[in-house]
C-alpha positions, 0 to 999 in steps of 0.5 A, spaced: 852 584 952 858 588 954 864 588 951 868 585 957 863 579 957 863 578 949 871 577 950 870 572 956 865 568 952 869 567 946 875 566 950 872 560 953 870 557 946 877 558 943 881 556 949 881 549 948 883 550 940 889 555 942 891 550 948 892 545 942 896 550 938 890 551 933 888 557 929 881 560 930 881 559 922 881 552 923 873 553 925 872 555 918 876 549 915 871 543 917 870 538 912 869 530 911 872 526 906 869 519 904 871 514 900 867 508 898 866 502 893 869 504 886 864 500 882 857 502 880 854 496 883 856 495 890 860 489 892 855 487 898 849 489 902 853 492 907 859 495 904 865 499 908 866 506 907 873 510 909 871 517 912 876 522 914 874 528 918 878 535 917 878 541 922 874 539 927 878 540 933 881 537 939 874 535 942 873 527 942 870 523 941 867 525 934 860 523 932 859 520 925 853 519 922 852 515 915 846 516 911 843 512 905 838 515 901 834 513 894 834 520 892 841 525 891 837 530 896 837 525 902 829 526 902 828 518 902 833 515 907 834 508 908 839 508 913 841 514 918 846 511 923 850 515 928 856 512 932 862 515 936 869 514 934 876 517 938 879 518 931 878 523 926 879 517 921 874 511 921 872 505 917 865 505 917 862 498 916 854 499 914 851 493 918 844 494 916 842 491 909 841 496 904 834 495 900 835 490 894 836 492 887 835 500 890 839 505 887 842 509 893 847 515 895 851 515 901 854 520 905 857 521 912 857 527 917 861 529 923 861 533 929 866 534 935 864 537 942 865 544 938 863 547 932 858 545 927 857 539 923 861 538 917 858 533 911 861 530 906 859 530 898 855 525 896 857 518 893 853 514 888 849 513 885 850 505 887 846 500 885 845 495 891 845 488 888 839 483 889 838 480 895 836 473 892 837 471 885 834 464 882 838 461 877 836 454 875 830 452 873 828 459 871 827 461 864 821 466 863 819 461 857 819 455 861 824 449 863 823 442 860 827 438 865 829 430 864 830 428 871 825 427 876 829 430 882 832 436 878 837 441 882 835 448 884 840 453 884 840 460 887 845 466 889 844 471 895 848 477 895 854 478 900 853 481 907 857 482 913 858 475 917 856 478 923 849 479 921 848 472 917 848 467 915 843 467 910 837 462 911 833 459 905 826 456 905 824 453 898 817 451 896 815 447 889 808 448 887 803 445 882 796 447 880 794 442 886 798 446 891 805 445 895 808 439 892 815 439 896 817 444 901 824 445 906 826 450 910 832 452 914 837 451 908 844 454 908 846 452 902 844 455 895 842 449 892 837 444 893 835 437 890 828 434 892 827 428 896 821 425 892 820 424 885 816 430 881 811 428 876 812 427 869 808 432 864 806 436 870 807 444 870 811 446 876 813 453 879 818 454 885 819 460 890 824 461 895 825 465 901 831 468 904 832 471 911 837 474 915 837 474 923 834 481 925 834 484 918 828 482 914 827 477 908 825 477 901 821 472 897 822 471 890 818 467 885 821 463 879 820 467 872 817 461 869 814 454 870 818 448 869 816 441 867 819 434 867 819 430 860 818 423 860 821 420 854 817 414 854 811 413 849 804 415 853 799 409 853 793 414 854 791 420 849 789 426 853 789 434 853 793 437 859 791 444 862 794 449 857 799 454 861 800 459 862 793 460 865 790 466 865 794 469 860 798 473 858 803 474 863 810 478 863 813 472 860 808 469 855 803 473 850 801 466 848 798 460 852 801 453 850 797 446 849 800 439 851 797 433 849 799 425 848 797 421 843 797 413 845 797 407 841 795 406 835 795 414 834 789 418 832 786 423 828 786 430 832 782 436 832 784 441 837 779 448 837 778 454 841 771 456 843 767 461 846 762 459 852 756 459 847 760 453 843 762 458 837 769 456 834 774 462 835 780 459 833 782 452 830 789 450 833 789 442 830 789 442 824 794 448 823 796 451 816 800 445 815 793 441 815 796 435 819 791 431 823 793 424 824 798 424 829 803 418 831 803 415 838 807 420 842 807 427 846 806 433 843 806 441 845 813 440 849 819 444 847 826 441 846 829 438 853 834 443 854 831 449 850 829 456 851 822 454 852 817 448 854 812 450 849 812 448 841 810 454 837 805 450 833 800 448 839 799 455 842 794 460 842 795 468 841 788 470 843 786 471 836 780 468 832 781 465 825 780 471 821 786 474 825 782 479 829 784 479 837 778 477 841 775 480 847 778 478 854 774 473 858 773 465 859 774 460 853 774 453 852 779 448 849 776 442 845 780 436 844 778 430 840 781 424 838 778 420 833 771 418 834 772 419 842 769 424 846 771 431 847 776 433 852 775 440 855 779 445 858 778 452 861 782 458 858 782 465 861 784 471 857 786 477 861 786 482 855 791 486 852 
């Protein structure tokens, strides 16, 4: 290229800048300044950022790109959105919900009709709030309840109203399958429309969804039971829980049993599949074998656990050694009656 051609080319590039009264040095002063939430946990799944582009010249519109990544090098993008704006100062509303409970970094890039792209520094790390949190009943060790139609309570993270509202589907299950189900709930509470059975172990799960923005399903951390304060009329052993065990919430499995009138002498043992005694649960170290009519093995209503620690098995034998993973049997006998058996699955540790 000739000297005269180079002058003409650079003159064509700089003419708009000179006409606006800008010095050529402005080309070297490009930057994007971004302000975001000041707290470590984002206030919503769709936060707002304030961005200001500096030194990008008179060309309009400006092109802004907002990015979110789970790594500070922005190699793992979860958001990459571009839009045009007529001004150099913009409020950027993120309209795609960020991933639930992820750690994210945010940044903004801008470019004009002239010159290269300018990129802001990183904002973060931020913790994205959980899309959905189950509140009650949701104890990892179980929740004894004294009402047949308990109130289920949860919380959903705030989102931009334009992409909402949240819709919820609830399912309450027992060992027999789904007992109660409801969909399209807009509130964050639910009370069953039928009575739940007493002395039955239940769990619940909830699905939260946003129109055109995905969904998430959360399972309760533990089981819950409806306790019946009246005296039982039958002596029986319930299925142990959790089963299989151990689980993330419990390292032991719990036994519930009822003793009807007029009371009984109880024996509760864990056997291997050959019928050999592994662990004696009742009588325990206290030697108590005779039980008055009542319900045993339950935790206290309103307490932190739905299990009485006197009636649990921790997968050890009578000599204190841990047993091998596998299938075992709980054998329950009241007086001279026929034994009742329940199948136990131990997953090992």
